[in-house]
C-alpha positions as CSV (number, residue, x, y, z in Angstrom):
1,M,-65.2,11.3,8.0
2,N,-64.1,14.5,9.7
3,I,-60.5,15.3,10.6
4,V,-59.6,18.1,12.9
5,I,-56.2,19.8,12.4
6,I,-54.9,21.9,15.3
7,G,-52.2,24.4,14.2
8,G,-52.1,26.5,11.1
9,G,-48.4,26.5,10.2
10,P,-46.9,24.6,7.2
11,A,-47.3,21.2,8.8
12,G,-50.9,21.8,9.8
13,L,-51.9,23.3,6.4
14,M,-50.2,20.4,4.6
15,A,-52.0,17.9,6.8
16,A,-55.3,19.7,5.9
17,E,-54.5,19.4,2.2
18,A,-53.5,15.8,2.4
19,A,-56.6,14.8,4.4
20,S,-58.9,16.8,2.1
21,A,-57.4,15.1,-0.9
22,A,-58.4,11.8,0.6
23,D,-62.0,13.0,0.7
24,A,-62.2,13.8,4.4
25,E,-64.0,16.8,5.8
26,V,-61.4,19.0,7.3
27,D,-61.6,21.6,10.0
28,L,-58.5,23.5,10.9
29,Y,-58.2,25.4,14.2
30,D,-55.5,27.9,15.2
31,A,-55.1,30.1,18.3
32,M,-53.9,33.2,16.2
33,A,-56.0,35.5,14.1
34,S,-54.5,34.1,10.9
35,V,-52.5,31.1,9.8
36,G,-48.9,30.9,8.7
37,R,-47.5,33.6,10.9
38,K,-44.1,32.0,11.4
39,F,-44.0,31.0,7.8
40,L,-44.5,34.6,6.7
41,L,-41.9,35.9,9.1
42,A,-39.4,33.3,7.9
43,G,-39.9,34.5,4.4
44,K,-39.2,38.2,5.1
45,G,-35.6,37.8,4.1
46,G,-36.4,35.5,1.2
47,L,-38.4,32.3,1.6
48,N,-36.0,29.4,1.7
49,L,-38.3,26.5,0.9
50,T,-35.9,23.6,0.6
51,H,-32.4,22.7,-0.7
52,S,-31.1,21.2,-3.9
53,E,-28.2,19.2,-2.5
54,P,-28.0,15.4,-3.1
55,S,-30.3,13.1,-1.1
56,E,-27.5,11.6,1.1
57,K,-26.2,15.0,2.1
58,F,-29.7,16.3,2.6
59,L,-30.6,13.5,4.9
60,S,-27.4,13.9,6.9
61,R,-28.7,17.3,8.1
62,Y,-31.2,15.5,10.4
63,G,-28.5,14.0,12.6
64,A,-29.7,11.4,15.0
65,R,-33.2,11.5,13.5
66,R,-32.2,10.7,10.0
67,A,-33.7,7.2,10.1
68,Q,-37.1,8.6,11.1
69,I,-37.1,11.5,8.7
70,A,-35.9,9.6,5.7
71,P,-39.2,7.7,5.0
72,L,-41.1,11.0,5.4
73,L,-39.0,12.7,2.8
74,A,-39.4,9.7,0.6
75,S,-43.1,10.5,0.6
76,F,-42.8,14.2,0.2
77,G,-39.2,15.5,-0.3
78,P,-37.5,18.5,-1.9
79,D,-38.5,17.6,-5.5
80,A,-42.1,17.0,-4.5
81,L,-42.2,20.3,-2.6
82,R,-41.0,22.2,-5.6
83,A,-43.6,20.5,-7.8
84,W,-46.3,21.3,-5.2
85,A,-45.3,25.0,-5.2
86,R,-45.4,25.0,-9.1
87,G,-48.9,23.6,-8.8
88,L,-49.9,26.7,-6.9
89,G,-48.4,28.9,-9.6
90,I,-45.2,29.6,-7.7
91,E,-42.0,28.8,-9.6
92,T,-38.8,28.3,-7.7
93,F,-35.1,28.6,-8.4
94,V,-31.8,27.3,-7.0
95,G,-29.6,30.0,-5.5
96,S,-25.8,30.1,-5.5
97,S,-25.7,28.4,-2.1
98,G,-27.9,25.5,-3.4
99,R,-30.9,26.8,-1.4
100,V,-34.3,26.8,-3.2
101,F,-36.5,30.0,-3.2
102,P,-39.7,31.2,-4.9
103,T,-38.7,33.3,-7.9
104,D,-40.1,36.4,-6.2
105,L,-38.5,35.3,-2.9
106,K,-41.7,36.0,-1.0
107,A,-43.9,33.8,1.2
108,A,-47.1,35.8,1.1
109,P,-48.1,35.0,-2.6
110,L,-47.5,31.2,-1.9
111,L,-49.6,31.3,1.3
112,R,-52.4,33.2,-0.4
113,A,-52.6,30.7,-3.3
114,W,-52.4,27.8,-0.9
115,L,-55.2,29.1,1.3
116,R,-57.4,29.8,-1.8
117,R,-56.9,26.2,-2.9
118,L,-57.6,24.8,0.6
119,R,-60.9,26.7,0.8
120,Q,-61.9,25.6,-2.6
121,A,-61.3,22.0,-1.5
122,G,-63.7,22.6,1.4
123,V,-61.2,23.0,4.2
124,R,-62.8,25.1,7.0
125,L,-60.5,27.5,8.9
126,H,-61.4,28.5,12.5
127,M,-59.2,31.3,13.9
128,R,-58.8,32.4,17.5
129,H,-59.5,28.9,18.7
130,R,-56.9,28.0,21.4
131,W,-56.8,24.3,22.1
132,S,-56.9,23.5,25.9
133,G,-57.0,19.7,25.9
134,W,-59.9,17.2,26.3
135,D,-62.9,17.1,28.5
136,E,-64.1,14.0,30.5
137,Q,-65.9,12.7,27.5
138,G,-62.8,12.9,25.3
139,A,-64.1,16.0,23.3
140,L,-61.6,18.6,22.2
141,C,-61.8,21.8,24.2
142,F,-61.1,25.3,22.7
143,A,-61.1,28.8,24.2
144,T,-62.6,31.2,21.7
145,P,-63.6,34.9,21.8
146,E,-67.2,33.7,22.1
147,G,-66.4,31.4,25.0
148,N,-65.4,27.8,25.6
149,R,-66.3,25.3,22.9
150,S,-65.9,21.5,22.8
151,L,-66.3,19.1,19.9
152,Q,-65.8,15.5,18.9
153,A,-63.7,14.5,16.0
154,D,-63.0,11.2,14.1
155,A,-59.3,11.9,14.0
156,V,-57.0,14.7,15.1
157,V,-53.7,16.0,13.8
158,L,-51.7,18.2,16.1
159,A,-49.3,20.5,14.4
160,L,-48.7,23.0,17.2
161,G,-45.0,23.9,16.6
162,G,-42.3,24.0,19.2
163,G,-41.6,26.6,21.8
164,S,-39.3,29.0,20.0
165,W,-41.9,31.6,18.7
166,P,-44.4,32.2,21.5
167,K,-45.5,35.6,20.0
168,L,-46.5,33.8,16.8
169,G,-48.3,31.0,18.5
170,S,-45.5,28.4,19.1
171,D,-45.6,28.6,22.8
172,A,-45.3,24.9,23.8
173,S,-48.6,25.1,25.7
174,W,-49.4,21.6,24.3
175,V,-46.7,19.9,26.3
176,P,-48.6,19.5,29.7
177,L,-51.7,18.6,27.8
178,L,-50.1,15.6,26.1
179,A,-48.1,14.8,29.2
180,A,-51.4,14.6,31.2
181,R,-52.5,11.8,28.7
182,G,-49.4,9.8,29.6
183,L,-47.3,10.7,26.6
184,H,-43.6,11.2,27.3
185,I,-42.2,14.5,25.8
186,A,-38.5,15.0,25.2
187,P,-37.6,18.3,26.9
188,L,-37.8,21.2,24.5
189,Q,-34.4,22.9,23.8
190,P,-33.3,25.8,21.6
191,A,-32.1,24.8,18.1
192,N,-30.5,27.1,15.5
193,C,-29.7,29.4,18.4
194,G,-27.1,31.9,19.5
195,F,-24.7,31.5,22.4
196,D,-23.4,33.6,25.3
197,V,-19.7,34.3,25.4
198,G,-19.2,37.0,28.0
199,W,-17.4,39.7,26.0
200,S,-15.4,42.4,27.6
201,K,-17.2,45.8,27.8
202,H,-14.8,47.3,25.2
203,F,-15.3,44.5,22.6
204,R,-19.1,44.5,23.1
205,A,-19.4,48.3,22.8
206,K,-17.3,48.3,19.6
207,F,-18.4,45.2,17.7
208,A,-21.9,44.1,18.8
209,G,-23.9,43.8,15.6
210,H,-20.9,43.3,13.4
211,P,-20.8,40.4,10.9
212,V,-17.8,38.1,10.9
213,K,-17.4,36.9,7.3
214,S,-15.2,34.5,5.4
215,V,-14.4,32.3,8.4
216,A,-14.7,28.7,9.3
217,I,-15.7,27.0,12.6
218,V,-14.2,23.7,13.8
219,V,-16.3,21.8,16.3
220,R,-15.7,18.4,17.9
221,N,-18.6,15.9,18.3
222,G,-19.2,13.6,21.3
223,A,-17.0,10.9,19.6
224,G,-14.1,13.4,19.3
225,A,-14.3,13.8,15.6
226,E,-13.8,17.3,14.2
227,S,-15.8,18.9,11.5
228,W,-15.0,22.1,9.6
229,H,-17.8,24.6,8.7
230,P,-17.2,27.6,6.5
231,G,-19.5,30.6,6.6
232,E,-20.2,33.7,8.6
233,F,-21.9,34.8,11.8
234,V,-22.8,37.9,13.8
235,I,-21.4,39.3,17.1
236,T,-24.2,40.0,19.6
237,E,-24.3,41.9,22.9
238,T,-23.9,38.6,24.7
239,G,-22.1,36.4,22.3
240,V,-22.6,35.0,18.8
241,E,-25.5,34.0,16.5
242,G,-26.5,33.4,12.9
243,G,-25.2,31.6,9.8
244,V,-22.5,29.0,10.6
245,I,-23.3,29.2,14.4
246,Y,-26.7,27.8,13.7
247,A,-25.2,25.0,11.6
248,V,-23.3,23.7,14.6
249,S,-25.7,24.8,17.3
250,A,-26.9,21.3,18.2
251,S,-23.4,20.0,19.0
252,L,-22.5,23.1,20.9
253,R,-25.7,23.0,22.9
254,D,-25.2,19.4,23.8
255,E,-21.6,20.0,24.8
256,I,-22.8,22.8,27.2
257,L,-25.4,20.5,28.7
258,A,-22.8,17.8,29.2
259,K,-19.9,19.9,30.4
260,G,-21.2,23.3,31.4
261,V,-19.3,25.0,28.6
262,A,-18.5,24.5,25.0
263,T,-15.4,25.5,23.0
264,L,-15.5,26.2,19.3
265,R,-12.4,27.0,17.3
266,L,-12.6,29.8,14.8
267,D,-10.5,29.9,11.6
268,L,-10.1,33.6,10.8
269,A,-8.1,32.9,7.6
270,P,-9.5,29.8,5.9
271,D,-7.6,30.5,2.7
272,R,-4.2,30.3,4.4
273,D,-2.4,27.6,6.3
274,V,-0.3,28.1,9.5
275,P,3.1,27.9,7.8
276,R,2.2,30.7,5.4
277,L,0.7,32.8,8.1
278,T,3.7,32.3,10.3
279,H,6.0,33.3,7.4
280,D,4.0,36.4,6.6
281,L,3.7,37.5,10.2
282,S,7.4,37.1,10.7
283,R,8.2,39.8,8.3
284,P,9.6,42.9,10.0
285,R,6.9,45.5,10.7
286,G,9.2,48.3,11.4
287,K,7.4,51.3,12.7
288,R,4.0,50.0,11.7
289,T,1.5,49.2,14.4
290,M,0.5,45.6,15.0
291,A,-3.0,46.4,13.6
292,T,-1.5,47.6,10.3
293,H,0.9,44.6,10.3
294,L,-2.0,42.2,10.8
295,Q,-4.0,43.8,8.0
296,R,-1.2,43.8,5.5
297,Q,0.3,40.4,6.2
298,A,-2.7,38.4,7.2
299,H,-5.7,40.4,6.0
300,I,-7.0,40.5,9.6
301,E,-8.7,43.7,10.5
302,G,-11.9,45.1,12.1
303,V,-13.9,42.6,14.0
304,K,-11.5,39.8,13.3
305,A,-8.7,41.8,14.8
306,G,-11.0,42.6,17.7
307,L,-11.6,38.9,18.3
308,L,-7.9,38.2,18.4
309,R,-7.4,41.0,20.9
310,E,-10.2,39.6,23.0
311,V,-8.8,36.1,23.2
312,V,-5.0,36.2,22.6
313,S,-2.5,37.3,25.2
314,K,0.0,40.0,24.5
315,E,2.8,37.5,24.8
316,N,1.3,35.4,22.0
317,F,0.7,38.4,19.9
318,A,4.4,39.0,19.9
319,D,5.2,35.5,18.7
320,P,4.4,35.0,14.9
321,A,4.0,31.3,15.3
322,R,1.6,31.5,18.2
323,L,-0.3,34.3,16.6
324,A,-0.7,32.3,13.4
325,A,-1.9,29.3,15.3
326,A,-4.5,31.5,17.1
327,I,-5.7,33.0,13.8
328,K,-6.3,29.4,12.5
329,A,-7.9,28.0,15.7
330,L,-9.1,30.9,17.9
331,P,-10.9,29.3,20.9
332,L,-14.2,30.8,21.8
333,R,-15.6,29.7,25.1
334,L,-19.5,29.5,25.0
335,V,-21.1,29.4,28.4
336,A,-24.8,29.1,27.6
337,A,-27.3,28.8,24.7
338,R,-29.7,31.6,24.3
339,P,-33.2,31.1,25.7
340,L,-35.7,28.9,23.7
341,E,-37.9,31.9,22.9
342,E,-35.0,33.5,20.9
343,A,-34.2,30.4,18.9
344,I,-35.1,29.8,15.3
345,S,-36.4,26.4,16.0
346,T,-36.9,23.8,18.7
347,A,-35.3,20.4,19.5
348,G,-37.2,17.9,21.6
349,G,-40.9,17.1,21.6
350,V,-43.0,14.1,20.8
351,P,-40.6,11.2,20.3
352,F,-40.9,9.1,17.1
353,E,-40.8,6.0,19.3
354,A,-44.3,6.9,20.5
355,L,-45.6,7.1,16.9
356,D,-46.4,4.6,14.1
357,E,-45.3,5.1,10.5
358,R,-48.3,7.3,9.9
359,L,-47.3,9.6,12.8
360,M,-50.2,8.3,15.0
361,V,-49.6,8.2,18.7
362,R,-49.7,4.4,19.4
363,A,-51.2,4.8,22.9
364,L,-53.8,7.3,21.7
365,P,-55.4,5.9,18.5
366,G,-56.7,8.6,16.2
367,L,-54.3,11.3,17.4
368,F,-51.5,12.2,15.0
369,C,-48.6,14.7,15.4
370,A,-46.7,16.6,12.8
371,G,-44.2,19.4,12.3
372,E,-41.8,21.0,14.8
373,M,-43.6,19.5,17.9
374,L,-41.9,16.2,16.9
375,D,-38.5,15.3,18.4
376,W,-36.2,16.2,15.6
377,E,-34.1,19.2,14.5
378,A,-32.2,20.4,11.5
379,P,-30.1,23.5,10.5
380,T,-31.5,26.4,8.6
381,G,-31.2,26.1,4.8
382,G,-34.6,24.7,3.8
383,Y,-34.3,21.5,5.9
384,L,-36.7,22.7,8.6
385,L,-39.5,23.6,6.2
386,T,-39.1,20.5,4.1
387,A,-39.5,18.2,7.0
388,C,-42.4,20.2,8.4
389,F,-44.2,19.9,5.0
390,A,-43.4,16.2,4.9
391,T,-44.6,15.3,8.4
392,G,-47.8,17.2,7.7
393,Q,-48.4,15.4,4.5
394,V,-47.8,12.0,6.1
395,A,-49.9,12.7,9.2
396,G,-52.9,14.1,7.2
397,A,-52.9,11.3,4.7
398,G,-52.3,8.8,7.5
399,A,-55.3,10.1,9.5
400,A,-57.6,9.7,6.5
401,A,-56.2,6.2,5.8
402,W,-56.6,5.1,9.4
403,L,-60.2,6.3,9.4
404,T,-61.0,4.5,6.2
405,E,-59.4,1.2,7.3
406,S,-61.0,1.3,10.8
407,G,-64.4,2.2,9.5
408,R,-64.7,5.0,12.0
409,G,-65.3,7.7,9.4
410,E,-68.8,6.6,8.7
411,A,-69.8,6.3,12.4
412,L,-68.5,9.5,13.9
413,G,-68.4,13.1,13.0
414,V,-67.7,16.5,14.6
415,K,-70.4,17.0,17.2
416,P,-70.4,20.4,18.8
417,K,-71.4,20.3,22.5
418,A,-73.3,22.9,24.4
């Protein structure tokens, strides 16, 4: 039996490995010149493979799709992922944040070892093959440097990514191809993304690129419940991005979609409460400037002081109680999410409701989907990669099992067409 994998990211490579382990012949096709490009880029600052936190908390990171992701992680979760890396000769460690990294922090050694093992298992890689859909006979069509090519396959696993990294191959070109086959696609949206604020010229010129550290963000979900998220983020030319902003980007994005704007509240002094800040700021400042007073009494300076000046009126600056309240809950008005191509990841895609437990499209037997092209999202911190690996493992093994059970593996094969 022959299984075709389209897409050479973590989900596609894991699907290839799982299918090959089930004795399938596996051909993997990718539009780029090499596989794993987004994987390598993600590892430039230290490859965050997964997270060590308890299962319940880990699963909560998948929000509305927790129920669909849970059985996939039960099949191939964080512990299995670390054991898998160890089998490639890559040891991992748990960082102070609970995130899990390779001991050398690099992605390239892991990818090289993985590709070596895949090739030894007989997986065939075909680069610069851009999938363009199906022909009238149901054959897969590819555009290659040597011209157009079409072929038949026993089963197909699509692992084509979302739409957030077009330069690395995740350009969402698969959306109209699946829609043309009658498959509903949840609209793709940016996830783990930055937001536009609309800074003043003065603030933008002075603070763009500055990190805002030791803060917390308070956001309110659709049900009105508030959640508190400590961390840090970065001021950009247009607004905010990074760190704790990514952690709450889904709720902020959805609020903008529903209301046109979103408001987050920024705690600039998480280690102090309002009464203490009010008391400290009420001390006479004498001839000292307000900037010096803020720095001495509230440890507010630099970009934090700039944020206060950007949002708080002069009248409230003169009132210690109001200033203390602003320091603890500074409202930032977000007017738009940054474009999809700038996002770390993608929300939306092929809905789980269209798939069976093996991630096969119910209406298109023999077609499986995996990775970020599925309709789920998660914050950074290892959750994205873990679920991509898990969906690939389930889809690859599922394709092989489906072929074995249906008996199609003995009757069909890859048949190149002129």
